[in-house]
C-alpha atoms as one frame of an Amber mdcrd trajectory, in Angstrom:
protein
  37.733  85.310  94.161  36.020  88.047  96.245  33.689  89.423  93.463  32.352
  85.876  92.616  31.946  85.067  96.280  29.978  88.201  97.010  27.743  88.057
  94.010  25.120  86.122  95.874  21.696  87.836  96.503  22.441  87.666 100.150
  24.661  90.641  99.914  21.738  92.702  98.284  19.914  92.254 101.470  19.329
  95.719 103.236  19.942  94.000 106.531  23.639  93.241 105.560  25.823  96.080
 106.471  29.254  94.562 106.977  31.278  91.705 105.305  33.942  90.152 107.650
  36.867  88.605 105.749  40.294  87.289 106.783  43.383  89.453 106.590  44.183
  88.163 103.158  41.309  90.262 101.757  42.715  93.540 103.170  42.981  95.303
  99.942  42.036  98.986  98.773  40.337  97.632  95.682  38.185  95.240  97.682
  37.228  97.842 100.154  36.058 100.014  97.258  34.274  97.136  95.490  32.381
  96.373  98.719  31.380  99.872  99.299  30.410 100.935  95.596  28.980  97.611
  94.306  27.727  95.649  97.305  27.029  98.837  99.559  28.497  97.223 102.589
  31.638  97.817 104.777  34.312  95.197 104.353  35.899  94.390 107.706  39.285
  92.645 107.865  41.521  92.150 110.907  44.629  94.357 110.657  47.281  93.730
 113.271  48.732  96.938 114.473  52.402  96.696 114.958  54.870  99.494 115.769
  56.001  99.372 112.347  52.624  99.003 110.503  52.766 101.435 107.574  50.340
 104.329 107.889  49.050 103.644 104.447  47.812 100.321 105.567  45.925 101.497
 108.573  44.150 104.100 106.422  42.537 101.386 104.507  40.306 100.759 107.411
  39.018 104.472 107.417  37.680 104.443 103.731
């Protein structure tokens, strides 16, 4: 659903720099789509727990 939801012309505005989404959108492919296609940064809340995998935290640094 992310690609169809973000296909609006609103996302092509140069003033849009970030898209904030719920944690369910925390996915490497969606981060890539946002950066390459929409030219915005996807921001999803990620709870950092003691046992949060390093790989998941690295998604925020793309």
